[in-house]
C-alpha positions as CSV (number, residue, x, y, z in Angstrom):
1,M,70.6,189.6,105.2
2,T,69.9,186.3,103.7
3,G,67.6,185.7,100.8
4,H,64.5,184.6,102.8
5,D,64.8,187.8,104.8
6,M,64.7,190.2,101.9
7,D,61.0,190.9,102.5
8,A,61.3,191.0,106.3
9,Q,61.5,194.2,108.3
10,V,63.8,195.1,111.2
11,L,62.1,197.1,113.9
12,F,64.1,199.7,115.7
13,V,62.7,201.0,119.0
14,G,64.2,204.5,119.2
15,Y,65.7,206.6,116.4
16,N,69.5,206.3,116.3
17,A,71.0,208.1,113.3
18,A,74.5,206.7,113.9
19,Y,73.2,203.2,113.8
20,L,71.3,203.9,110.5
21,R,74.4,205.4,108.9
22,A,76.4,202.4,109.8
23,I,74.0,199.9,108.2
24,E,73.1,202.0,105.2
25,G,73.9,200.0,102.1
26,R,74.3,196.8,104.1
27,V,70.7,196.0,104.7
28,P,68.0,196.0,102.0
29,S,66.4,199.3,100.9
30,G,63.3,200.1,103.1
31,S,63.9,197.2,105.4
32,V,64.0,199.3,108.6
33,V,61.1,200.7,110.5
34,V,61.7,202.9,113.5
35,I,59.2,203.3,116.4
36,E,59.7,206.6,118.2
37,E,57.9,208.7,120.8
38,P,55.7,211.4,119.2
39,D,57.2,214.1,121.4
40,I,60.7,213.1,120.4
41,I,59.8,213.1,116.7
42,R,58.6,216.6,117.2
43,K,61.5,217.8,119.3
44,R,64.2,216.2,117.2
45,E,62.5,217.2,113.9
46,L,62.4,213.7,112.6
47,G,59.3,214.1,110.4
48,D,61.5,213.8,107.2
49,A,64.0,211.3,108.6
50,A,63.0,208.5,106.3
51,A,64.2,210.6,103.3
52,R,67.7,210.7,104.8
53,F,68.4,206.9,104.7
54,D,67.6,204.4,101.9
55,C,67.4,201.6,104.4
56,L,64.7,203.4,106.5
57,D,61.1,202.9,105.3
58,R,59.4,205.1,107.9
59,I,59.2,206.3,111.5
60,I,56.0,205.3,113.3
61,P,54.9,207.4,116.4
62,A,54.2,205.3,119.5
63,S,55.0,205.5,123.2
64,Y,57.6,203.1,124.5
65,Q,59.4,204.8,127.4
66,Q,57.9,203.3,130.6
67,S,55.0,202.2,128.3
68,T,53.7,199.0,126.7
69,E,51.8,200.8,123.9
70,L,54.2,199.6,121.2
71,L,53.4,195.9,121.8
72,S,50.1,195.9,120.0
73,L,51.6,198.1,117.3
74,G,54.4,195.6,116.8
75,V,52.0,192.7,116.5
76,E,50.0,194.7,113.9
77,L,53.2,195.4,111.9
78,S,54.3,191.7,112.0
79,A,50.9,190.7,110.6
80,V,51.4,192.9,107.5
81,R,55.1,192.1,107.0
82,P,57.4,189.6,108.7
83,V,59.7,191.0,111.4
84,A,63.2,189.7,111.3
85,A,64.6,191.4,114.4
86,V,63.8,194.0,117.1
87,V,66.7,196.3,117.9
88,P,66.9,198.7,120.9
89,G,68.1,201.9,119.3
90,L,68.4,203.9,122.5
91,E,68.9,203.3,126.2
92,Y,65.3,204.2,127.1
93,A,64.1,201.7,124.5
94,V,65.8,198.6,126.0
95,P,62.8,197.2,128.0
96,A,60.2,197.9,125.2
97,A,62.4,196.3,122.5
98,A,63.0,193.2,124.7
99,A,59.3,192.9,125.5
100,L,58.4,193.2,121.8
101,A,61.0,190.6,120.7
102,E,59.6,188.2,123.3
103,K,56.0,188.8,122.2
104,L,57.0,188.1,118.6
105,G,59.0,185.0,119.5
106,L,62.3,186.5,118.4
107,P,65.7,186.4,120.0
108,G,66.4,189.2,122.6
109,A,67.5,190.1,126.0
110,T,64.2,188.8,127.7
111,E,61.9,191.4,129.2
112,A,63.0,190.5,132.8
113,A,66.7,191.0,132.0
114,A,66.0,194.3,130.2
115,Q,64.0,195.7,133.1
116,A,67.0,194.9,135.4
117,L,69.4,196.6,133.0
118,R,67.3,199.7,132.7
119,D,67.0,200.3,136.5
120,K,70.2,200.4,138.5
121,A,68.4,199.6,141.8
122,R,66.9,196.4,140.3
123,L,70.3,195.6,138.7
124,R,72.0,195.9,142.1
125,E,69.5,193.4,143.6
126,V,69.7,190.9,140.7
127,A,73.5,191.1,140.2
128,G,74.2,190.9,143.9
129,A,72.0,187.8,144.3
130,G,73.9,186.2,141.5
131,G,77.3,186.8,143.2
132,V,78.4,189.8,141.2
133,R,80.4,192.3,143.4
134,N,78.5,195.6,143.9
135,P,79.2,198.7,146.0
136,R,77.2,199.2,149.1
137,W,74.0,201.1,148.1
138,R,70.5,202.1,149.0
139,E,67.5,203.8,147.3
140,V,67.1,207.4,148.4
141,F,64.0,209.6,148.5
142,G,65.5,212.9,149.7
143,P,68.6,214.5,151.2
144,E,68.0,213.0,154.6
145,D,68.5,209.5,153.1
146,I,71.7,210.6,151.4
147,L,73.1,211.9,154.7
148,D,72.0,208.9,156.6
149,F,73.7,206.5,154.1
150,A,76.9,208.5,153.7
151,G,77.6,209.8,157.2
152,D,80.3,212.4,156.4
153,G,82.1,210.1,154.0
154,P,82.4,210.0,150.2
155,V,79.3,208.9,148.3
156,V,77.9,208.7,144.8
157,V,74.4,210.1,144.2
158,K,72.7,209.1,141.0
159,P,69.4,208.5,139.2
160,A,68.7,204.8,139.0
161,N,67.1,205.0,135.5
162,R,68.6,207.8,133.5
163,Q,71.5,207.7,131.0
164,A,74.7,209.5,129.9
165,S,75.9,210.3,133.5
166,V,72.9,212.7,133.7
167,G,72.4,213.7,137.4
168,V,75.4,211.6,138.7
169,Q,77.5,213.3,141.3
170,L,80.6,212.2,143.2
171,L,80.8,213.8,146.7
172,D,84.0,213.8,148.7
173,S,82.1,214.5,151.9
174,V,78.6,215.1,153.0
175,D,76.8,217.4,155.4
176,A,73.2,218.6,155.5
177,A,73.9,221.4,153.0
178,T,75.8,219.3,150.4
179,A,73.2,216.5,150.7
180,A,70.4,219.0,150.0
181,Q,72.3,220.4,147.0
182,A,73.1,216.9,145.6
183,W,69.5,215.8,145.9
184,E,68.3,219.0,144.1
185,R,70.8,218.5,141.3
186,T,70.2,214.8,140.9
187,S,66.4,214.8,141.2
188,T,65.9,217.7,138.8
189,A,68.3,216.5,136.1
190,A,66.5,216.6,132.7
191,E,67.0,215.6,129.1
192,Y,64.7,217.6,126.9
193,E,65.1,215.9,123.5
194,Q,65.6,212.4,124.9
195,V,62.3,211.9,126.7
196,P,58.6,212.5,126.0
197,D,56.7,215.4,127.7
198,R,54.5,213.1,129.7
199,E,55.4,212.4,133.3
200,L,57.8,209.5,133.9
201,T,58.9,207.8,137.1
202,W,62.5,208.3,138.2
203,R,64.3,206.6,141.1
204,F,67.5,207.6,142.9
205,L,70.4,205.9,144.6
206,A,73.2,206.6,147.0
207,E,76.2,204.3,146.6
208,E,79.6,203.7,148.2
209,R,82.2,205.6,146.2
210,L,84.7,203.2,144.8
211,R,88.4,203.8,144.0
212,G,90.3,202.2,141.2
213,P,90.9,202.2,137.4
214,E,87.7,202.1,135.3
215,F,86.9,199.7,132.5
216,S,84.0,198.7,130.4
217,V,83.3,195.3,128.8
218,E,81.4,195.2,125.5
219,A,80.0,191.7,124.8
220,L,77.8,190.1,122.2
221,V,75.7,187.3,123.7
222,R,73.8,184.5,122.1
223,Q,71.5,182.4,124.2
224,G,73.2,183.3,127.4
225,E,76.8,182.7,126.1
226,I,79.3,185.5,125.4
227,I,80.5,185.0,121.8
228,F,82.5,188.3,121.5
229,E,84.1,190.4,124.2
230,N,86.2,193.6,124.3
231,I,87.6,195.4,127.3
232,T,87.9,199.2,127.1
233,Q,90.0,201.4,129.4
234,K,88.2,204.6,130.2
235,T,89.3,208.0,131.5
236,V,86.9,210.2,133.5
237,I,87.3,213.9,134.4
238,E,88.2,215.0,137.9
239,G,85.5,216.6,140.0
240,P,81.9,215.8,141.0
241,Y,80.6,214.8,137.6
242,P,82.1,211.5,136.3
243,V,81.9,212.3,132.6
244,E,84.1,210.2,130.3
245,L,87.1,212.1,128.8
246,G,88.3,209.2,126.6
247,H,88.4,205.5,125.9
248,L,91.1,203.2,124.6
249,L,90.6,199.6,123.4
250,P,91.5,196.8,123.7
251,A,92.6,197.8,127.2
252,P,96.3,197.1,127.9
253,L,95.7,194.7,130.8
254,D,97.8,192.0,132.4
255,A,96.4,188.4,132.3
256,G,95.1,188.5,135.9
257,P,92.9,191.6,135.7
258,Q,91.7,190.7,132.2
259,A,90.6,187.2,133.3
260,A,88.9,188.8,136.4
261,L,86.8,191.2,134.2
262,E,85.9,188.4,131.8
263,E,84.8,186.1,134.7
264,A,82.8,189.0,136.2
265,S,81.1,189.6,132.8
266,R,80.0,185.9,132.6
267,A,78.7,186.0,136.1
268,L,76.7,189.2,135.2
269,V,75.1,187.6,132.1
270,A,74.0,184.6,134.2
271,A,72.8,186.7,137.1
272,V,70.6,189.0,135.0
273,G,69.4,186.1,132.8
274,F,70.4,187.9,129.6
275,Q,69.9,185.8,126.5
276,T,70.7,187.4,123.2
277,G,72.0,190.9,122.2
278,I,74.7,193.3,123.2
279,L,75.9,194.3,126.7
280,H,78.0,197.3,127.8
281,A,79.0,196.8,131.4
282,E,81.1,199.3,133.4
283,W,83.4,198.2,136.2
284,I,85.8,199.7,138.7
285,L,88.8,197.4,139.4
286,T,89.1,197.7,143.2
287,E,91.5,195.9,145.5
288,D,88.8,193.2,145.9
289,G,88.4,192.8,142.2
290,P,86.0,194.1,139.5
291,T,83.0,195.9,141.0
292,L,79.9,196.6,138.9
293,V,79.1,200.3,138.2
294,E,76.2,199.8,135.7
295,C,75.3,197.8,132.6
296,A,73.3,198.6,129.4
297,G,71.6,196.3,127.1
298,R,72.1,198.2,123.8
299,C,75.0,199.5,121.7
300,P,77.1,201.8,123.9
301,G,77.5,205.5,123.1
302,D,80.7,207.5,123.1
303,Y,81.6,206.0,119.7
304,L,82.7,202.7,121.3
305,I,81.1,200.6,118.6
306,D,83.1,202.6,116.0
307,L,86.3,202.1,118.0
308,I,85.6,198.3,118.2
309,D,85.0,198.2,114.4
310,L,88.3,200.0,113.8
311,A,90.3,197.8,116.1
312,Y,88.7,194.4,115.2
313,D,87.7,195.0,111.6
314,T,84.1,194.2,112.5
315,R,80.7,195.7,111.7
316,I,79.1,195.2,115.1
317,R,75.8,197.0,114.3
318,V,75.1,194.8,111.3
319,T,76.2,191.7,113.3
320,L,73.8,192.6,116.1
321,I,70.9,192.7,113.7
322,D,71.9,189.2,112.5
323,L,72.2,188.0,116.0
324,L,68.8,189.3,117.0
325,A,67.4,187.7,113.8
326,G,68.7,184.3,114.9
327,R,71.2,184.1,112.0
328,P,74.8,182.7,112.3
329,V,77.5,185.3,112.8
330,T,81.3,185.2,112.5
331,L,83.4,187.3,114.9
332,P,87.2,187.7,115.4
333,R,88.9,186.4,118.5
334,S,91.4,189.3,118.8
335,A,92.0,192.9,117.7
336,E,94.1,193.9,114.7
337,R,95.1,197.2,116.2
338,T,94.3,199.7,119.0
339,S,91.8,202.5,118.8
340,A,91.1,205.5,121.1
341,I,88.8,208.5,121.4
342,R,89.4,211.8,123.2
343,F,86.5,214.2,123.8
344,L,87.1,217.9,123.3
345,A,86.9,220.4,126.1
346,A,86.8,224.2,126.3
347,E,86.5,226.8,128.9
348,P,82.8,227.5,129.6
349,G,81.5,230.6,127.8
350,T,80.7,231.8,124.3
351,V,82.7,230.3,121.5
352,T,84.7,232.9,119.6
353,A,86.9,230.7,117.4
354,V,87.7,227.1,116.6
355,T,91.2,226.4,115.1
356,G,93.5,223.5,114.4
357,V,90.9,221.1,113.0
358,D,92.7,220.6,109.7
359,T,96.0,220.1,111.5
360,A,94.4,217.4,113.7
361,K,92.9,215.7,110.7
362,A,96.3,215.6,108.9
363,L,98.1,213.8,111.8
364,P,99.1,210.2,111.2
365,G,96.6,207.6,112.6
366,V,93.8,210.1,113.1
367,R,90.5,208.6,111.8
368,D,87.9,211.1,112.7
369,V,87.7,214.7,114.0
370,E,84.4,216.3,114.9
371,V,83.8,219.6,116.6
372,D,80.2,220.1,117.8
373,V,80.4,223.8,118.6
374,E,80.9,226.9,116.5
375,A,81.3,230.6,117.0
376,G,78.4,232.1,119.0
377,Q,77.4,228.9,120.7
378,E,77.6,228.4,124.5
379,V,80.0,225.9,126.1
380,R,78.8,224.7,129.5
381,P,80.8,223.1,132.3
382,W,80.7,219.3,131.9
383,A,77.9,217.8,134.0
384,S,76.9,215.0,131.5
385,S,78.0,213.5,128.2
386,W,75.8,215.9,126.4
387,D,78.1,218.9,127.4
388,R,81.2,217.7,125.5
389,A,82.4,219.9,122.5
390,G,83.4,217.2,120.1
391,H,86.0,214.3,119.7
392,V,89.0,213.0,117.9
393,I,89.5,209.3,117.1
394,A,92.9,207.6,116.2
395,T,94.2,204.1,115.7
396,G,97.7,202.8,116.2
397,R,99.9,199.7,116.6
398,D,99.6,199.5,120.4
399,A,98.0,201.2,123.4
400,A,100.9,203.6,124.1
401,A,101.3,204.8,120.5
402,T,97.5,205.2,120.0
403,R,97.1,207.1,123.3
404,Q,99.8,209.6,122.2
405,L,98.2,209.9,118.7
406,V,94.8,210.9,120.1
407,L,96.3,213.3,122.7
408,D,98.3,215.0,119.9
409,A,95.1,215.4,117.8
410,D,93.3,216.8,120.9
411,A,96.1,219.3,121.6
412,A,96.0,220.5,118.0
413,I,92.5,221.8,118.3
414,R,91.7,225.0,120.2
415,I,88.2,226.1,121.1
416,T,88.4,229.7,122.3
417,T,85.7,231.1,124.4
418,S,84.9,234.4,126.1
């Protein structure tokens, strides 16, 4: 942060520990203020979180999910201490962060763009009107709508405004019974720690099921222009729940598909009217070309920012703050190496043992190993990203070598259940 910003604060809407760890020591002490939902502070036990990070001044309770309460709070905070930037810390914070940045006259997505990114039905409307290829879709209000839309063919049923693949289902065929079951599972999907206890509004979609390899595009955007772009190849588990099993970047693509994804990304930025910030857009490369799955206006999860930093020698989270503060940024044009992540799986049941972690850590190219379960804990079948048991990250000279490195590390770890 530049000299004239030393007394300014950066407002994060939504508490993101990974983001705070990444900027610790790279932004001034006490320069970050987090706004978080009171219920989430309680459920995630964040009362003492400010003591965990030197950069974090405090966490202030305020409603922001499907709420405008934080706008007046943000104005009050800016009157006491200048605000350099407003950062969306979490998916559900994207509209509120954009609205607050707009109110304070700071760079951001724009409230209209953020609202479209947060609601897949609205995104379909806006992107389609702007010439971005979308699957056939409709909003649904019950199992009858799913059956009417799908006939007996394959279909995707999903919440329009949730995250992390929660409630998303891929159906190979549909009849009255499967439509009723899909509606029940999708409409009752829940995220205890991620949402407040008050009633929120959820919408639901049925979509044409697309076939083809899956990619994501991570882009930094300044005043409507993409200034940094990465394409990630993703691997998704088989079955009804499309949970990511792994990512590899930069994706090993021929010139044609790469250019098509880059062009589609520029069209999406223009269609949504996105101004400044970061985008994570997911695409399926169909026979007709890139088709939009969804797009988020915040740092992606799944450790993708860490993979980008490893591959490109960047510090994207710090750069994003500079971008949202209107400061100049310097970014590489190409990657120095390839990086990949593989998420750990185990048979559902009670964990009895975890072995091979040290072996995996000792393998060449392995950068990180994390197991999120221990003996006595329950492993559930994968229905969303929250069900995965850990991950391994590796880097290598090219895509083939890196893919093998991360698979070797994954194979070294055994999570035994009973």
